[in-house]
C-alpha positions as CSV (number, residue, x, y, z in Angstrom):
1,M,0.2,-0.1,-0.1
2,T,2.5,2.4,0.7
3,T,4.4,2.3,-2.1
4,T,1.0,2.2,-4.6
5,L,0.2,5.6,-2.7
6,D,3.2,7.0,-2.3
7,E,3.5,6.6,-6.7
8,F,-0.4,7.6,-6.8
9,V,0.1,11.2,-5.1
10,K,3.2,12.1,-7.8
11,T,0.9,11.9,-10.5
12,L,-1.5,14.4,-8.7
13,A,0.5,17.2,-9.5
14,P,-0.4,19.2,-13.1
15,A,2.2,20.3,-15.4
16,Q,3.5,23.7,-14.9
17,Y,1.1,26.6,-16.9
18,D,2.3,28.5,-19.5
19,K,3.6,31.5,-17.6
20,A,3.8,33.5,-20.7
21,T,0.2,33.2,-22.1
22,V,-0.7,33.6,-18.5
23,A,0.2,36.7,-18.0
24,E,-1.2,38.0,-21.5
25,R,-4.1,36.9,-20.6
26,H,-4.6,38.4,-16.9
27,Q,-2.8,41.5,-18.3
28,A,-5.6,42.6,-20.7
29,M,-8.6,41.6,-18.2
30,E,-6.9,43.5,-15.4
31,I,-7.4,46.6,-17.9
32,A,-10.9,45.7,-18.2
33,V,-11.8,45.5,-14.4
34,A,-9.5,48.8,-13.5
35,V,-12.0,50.9,-15.6
36,S,-15.1,49.0,-14.2
37,S,-17.1,50.3,-10.8
38,L,-15.0,47.8,-9.0
39,R,-11.6,50.0,-9.8
40,G,-9.6,46.4,-9.9
41,G,-5.9,47.0,-8.8
42,T,-3.1,45.0,-9.9
43,W,-4.1,41.0,-9.7
44,F,-1.8,38.7,-7.7
45,E,-2.5,35.0,-7.5
46,S,-3.7,33.1,-4.7
47,G,-5.1,29.5,-4.1
48,S,-3.9,26.3,-4.8
49,W,-1.8,27.3,-7.5
50,S,0.2,29.5,-5.4
51,H,0.5,27.0,-2.6
52,G,1.4,24.2,-4.7
53,T,-1.5,22.0,-3.8
54,A,-3.1,22.8,-7.4
55,L,-4.8,19.5,-8.2
56,K,-4.2,17.8,-12.3
57,G,-7.3,18.0,-14.0
58,H,-9.4,20.0,-11.3
59,S,-7.5,23.4,-10.8
60,D,-7.7,26.7,-12.6
61,V,-5.4,29.4,-11.8
62,D,-6.5,31.8,-9.0
63,F,-6.3,35.7,-9.0
64,M,-7.7,37.7,-6.3
65,I,-8.1,41.5,-7.2
66,P,-8.2,44.4,-4.9
67,C,-10.6,46.4,-5.7
68,S,-10.8,50.5,-4.7
69,G,-14.7,50.8,-5.8
70,S,-17.3,51.0,-3.2
71,R,-17.6,47.9,-1.8
72,P,-21.2,46.3,-2.6
73,V,-23.4,45.5,0.5
74,Y,-23.9,41.6,-1.0
75,P,-20.7,39.9,-2.7
76,S,-23.1,38.6,-5.6
77,S,-23.2,42.3,-6.7
78,A,-19.7,42.3,-7.1
79,L,-19.2,38.9,-8.5
80,T,-22.0,39.9,-11.3
81,T,-20.0,43.4,-11.8
82,L,-16.5,41.3,-12.5
83,K,-18.5,39.3,-14.9
84,T,-19.7,41.7,-16.9
85,S,-16.8,43.5,-16.8
86,L,-14.5,40.9,-18.4
87,A,-16.9,40.5,-21.4
88,Q,-14.9,41.2,-24.3
89,S,-11.5,41.4,-22.3
90,H,-9.6,38.7,-24.1
91,W,-10.6,37.1,-27.5
92,A,-10.1,33.5,-26.4
93,I,-12.6,33.8,-23.5
94,R,-15.0,31.2,-24.0
95,D,-17.4,31.4,-20.7
96,R,-17.8,33.1,-17.8
97,R,-19.5,32.3,-14.9
98,I,-20.3,33.0,-11.1
99,S,-19.2,29.9,-8.6
100,S,-18.5,32.1,-5.2
101,P,-16.9,33.5,-4.4
102,T,-15.2,33.5,-7.5
103,V,-16.4,34.1,-11.3
104,K,-14.8,31.4,-13.3
105,V,-13.0,31.9,-16.6
106,E,-13.1,29.4,-19.1
107,F,-10.8,30.0,-22.3
108,F,-10.6,27.9,-25.6
109,T,-7.3,26.3,-24.1
110,A,-6.3,25.7,-20.6
111,P,-4.8,27.5,-18.5
112,H,-8.3,29.0,-16.6
113,F,-8.7,31.6,-14.3
114,E,-10.9,31.6,-11.5
115,V,-11.1,35.5,-10.2
116,V,-12.2,37.1,-6.7
117,P,-12.7,40.5,-6.1
118,A,-11.2,41.6,-3.0
119,W,-11.3,44.7,-0.6
120,H,-9.0,45.7,2.0
121,Y,-9.8,45.0,5.5
122,N,-7.4,45.2,7.7
123,T,-3.7,44.4,8.3
124,V,-2.5,42.2,10.8
125,G,1.8,42.5,11.4
126,E,2.8,42.3,7.6
127,D,-0.1,40.5,6.6
128,K,-3.0,42.1,4.3
129,V,-6.9,40.9,5.6
130,F,-9.3,41.1,2.5
131,L,-12.9,40.7,2.6
132,I,-14.0,38.4,-0.1
133,P,-17.5,36.9,-1.1
134,G,-18.4,33.9,0.9
135,P,-21.4,31.8,1.7
136,G,-24.7,32.7,2.5
137,D,-23.8,36.3,0.1
138,Q,-22.2,37.5,3.4
139,W,-18.2,39.1,3.0
140,E,-15.4,37.0,4.7
141,E,-11.8,37.3,5.7
142,S,-9.1,35.9,3.7
143,A,-5.1,36.2,4.5
144,P,-3.7,34.6,1.4
145,R,-0.4,35.3,1.9
146,A,-0.5,34.1,6.0
147,H,-2.1,31.0,4.8
148,L,0.2,30.5,2.2
149,R,3.3,31.1,4.5
150,F,1.7,28.4,7.5
151,V,1.2,25.8,4.7
152,T,4.3,26.2,3.5
153,E,6.1,26.2,7.0
154,Q,4.8,23.0,8.0
155,N,5.9,21.1,4.4
156,D,9.4,22.2,4.6
157,R,9.4,21.2,8.1
158,L,7.6,17.6,7.0
159,G,10.1,16.8,3.9
160,K,8.0,18.4,1.5
161,K,4.9,15.9,2.2
162,V,2.0,18.0,3.5
163,K,1.2,19.7,0.3
164,P,1.2,16.3,-1.4
165,L,-0.9,15.1,1.4
166,A,-3.1,17.9,1.0
167,R,-3.1,17.0,-2.6
168,L,-4.2,12.8,-2.2
169,L,-7.7,14.9,0.3
170,K,-8.3,17.2,-2.7
171,Q,-8.2,14.0,-5.1
172,W,-10.9,12.4,-2.6
173,K,-13.3,15.5,-3.2
174,A,-12.8,15.3,-6.6
175,A,-13.5,11.5,-7.5
176,T,-16.5,11.7,-4.6
177,G,-17.8,15.2,-5.3
178,A,-17.7,16.2,-1.8
179,P,-19.5,19.6,-1.4
180,V,-16.3,20.9,0.6
181,S,-14.0,23.7,0.3
182,S,-10.8,22.8,-1.5
183,F,-9.2,25.6,1.1
184,Y,-10.4,24.3,4.0
185,L,-9.5,20.9,3.6
186,E,-5.7,22.1,2.8
187,M,-5.7,24.6,5.9
188,R,-7.0,21.2,8.0
189,T,-3.9,19.2,6.4
190,A,-1.9,22.2,7.5
191,E,-3.2,22.3,11.3
192,Y,-3.1,18.4,11.3
193,A,0.7,18.0,10.0
194,K,1.5,21.2,12.5
195,G,1.1,18.4,15.3
196,E,3.3,15.7,13.3
197,D,6.8,14.9,13.3
198,F,6.8,12.6,10.2
199,I,4.5,12.2,7.3
200,S,3.8,9.0,5.7
201,F,0.8,8.9,3.0
202,H,-0.3,5.2,4.3
203,I,-0.6,6.0,7.8
204,D,-1.5,9.9,7.7
205,M,-4.4,9.9,4.9
206,R,-6.5,7.7,7.2
207,R,-5.6,9.6,10.4
208,L,-6.6,13.0,9.0
209,M,-9.7,11.6,7.5
210,G,-10.7,10.6,10.8
211,R,-10.0,13.6,12.4
212,L,-12.0,15.6,10.1
213,I,-15.3,13.2,10.6
214,N,-14.4,13.5,14.2
215,H,-14.6,17.1,14.3
216,G,-17.5,16.7,12.2
217,L,-16.8,18.8,9.7
218,R,-17.2,22.3,12.0
219,D,-15.8,25.2,10.3
220,M,-12.1,26.1,11.9
221,N,-10.2,28.5,13.7
222,D,-7.7,30.0,11.8
223,P,-3.9,28.2,12.2
224,A,-2.5,31.0,11.1
225,G,-4.2,33.7,13.5
226,R,-5.3,36.6,10.2
227,V,-8.9,35.8,10.4
228,S,-11.9,34.7,12.5
229,R,-13.2,31.4,10.9
230,I,-12.3,29.2,7.7
231,R,-15.6,27.9,6.5
232,A,-15.7,24.4,5.5
233,V,-19.6,24.0,4.1
234,S,-22.2,26.5,2.1
235,S,-25.0,24.9,4.0
236,E,-25.9,22.5,6.5
237,E,-26.8,19.4,4.2
238,S,-23.3,19.9,2.4
239,R,-21.6,19.4,5.7
240,R,-23.9,16.4,6.7
241,K,-23.0,15.0,2.8
242,T,-19.4,15.7,3.4
243,V,-19.2,13.6,6.5
244,R,-21.1,10.8,5.1
245,L,-18.5,10.6,2.4
246,L,-15.9,10.7,4.6
247,Q,-16.8,8.2,6.8
248,E,-17.2,5.8,3.5
249,A,-13.9,6.7,2.0
250,K,-12.4,6.0,5.6
251,G,-13.8,2.5,5.4
252,H,-12.5,1.7,2.4
253,L,-9.3,3.0,3.6
254,D,-9.6,0.5,6.0
255,A,-10.7,-2.4,3.7
256,A,-8.0,-1.5,1.8
257,Y,-5.4,-1.5,4.1
258,D,-6.0,-5.0,5.5
259,L,-5.9,-6.4,1.7
260,D,-2.7,-4.9,1.1
261,G,-0.3,-7.6,-0.7
262,Q,-2.4,-10.8,-0.1
263,P,-2.0,-12.9,-2.6
264,G,-5.1,-12.9,-4.8
265,Q,-6.7,-9.6,-3.6
266,A,-5.4,-7.3,-5.8
267,S,-9.0,-6.7,-7.8
268,P,-11.0,-5.8,-4.2
269,Y,-8.3,-3.8,-2.8
270,W,-8.5,-1.8,-6.1
271,S,-11.7,-1.5,-6.1
272,H,-11.8,-0.1,-2.5
273,M,-9.4,2.2,-3.4
274,Y,-11.2,3.2,-6.7
275,D,-14.1,4.2,-4.2
276,V,-11.5,6.6,-2.4
277,F,-9.6,8.2,-5.2
278,G,-11.4,7.6,-8.7
279,S,-10.4,5.3,-11.8
280,S,-7.1,7.5,-11.8
281,F,-5.9,5.0,-8.7
282,P,-3.2,2.6,-10.2
283,Y,-4.2,-1.1,-10.2
284,P,-1.9,-2.8,-8.0
285,T,1.4,-5.0,-9.3
286,W,1.5,-7.6,-6.4
């Protein structure tokens, strides 16, 4: 199991996108938002690509847009304005749609973008705290630089294994359709890792899932100490569904671990891992 899971996690990291293409696209879009009522400033990358936890086939390039225009009462208004301002901003845009807290921008060819309007709210030490769209059409706090630093510190301390562990959890989310925040999963992974001296994907994936189940997937305190709470889901229904999916995945992992390496058990072992990670999980060779 250890070897199979270790090899699988290596396949989940996406290839680096073409930076020149991204720069050319976002610069044209940046101009369009700057002259809108949002008065967008200089964009900067945030999210899974900048954190090094992007998932192959499931992660777009994330940008945060510091805005100096009047902040609307409701985030939905800001997202609608942002979507409208991006119309005709670049010839290669194929589609734009709102998926709070972002506007998803699909191009004719990858990479695609997710862009978030943000207003400066506070500065804590060297870290800026922004208000971005949140669940329930409410504004919520975000401290992207502080969160990146926290995740990177744990990853560096533990042999560069924390970000891949988060990527495994995101692969489970993608394979099962769990309605939980990818950012929440990433921060829970880093928080879990803070209390560890060593990371083994074989051991810690199961332990991490168990901890999420025991916590009931509740909103978490910010381990970086910069924002009030980090939300897990958008509704109680989504929380219950995600906990159920976690419990099922934990059961499949337990069963797969019991079968690992046993003669004649490769097929049922793979079936259990398929139910956790999807069809891209490799068939065992033992």
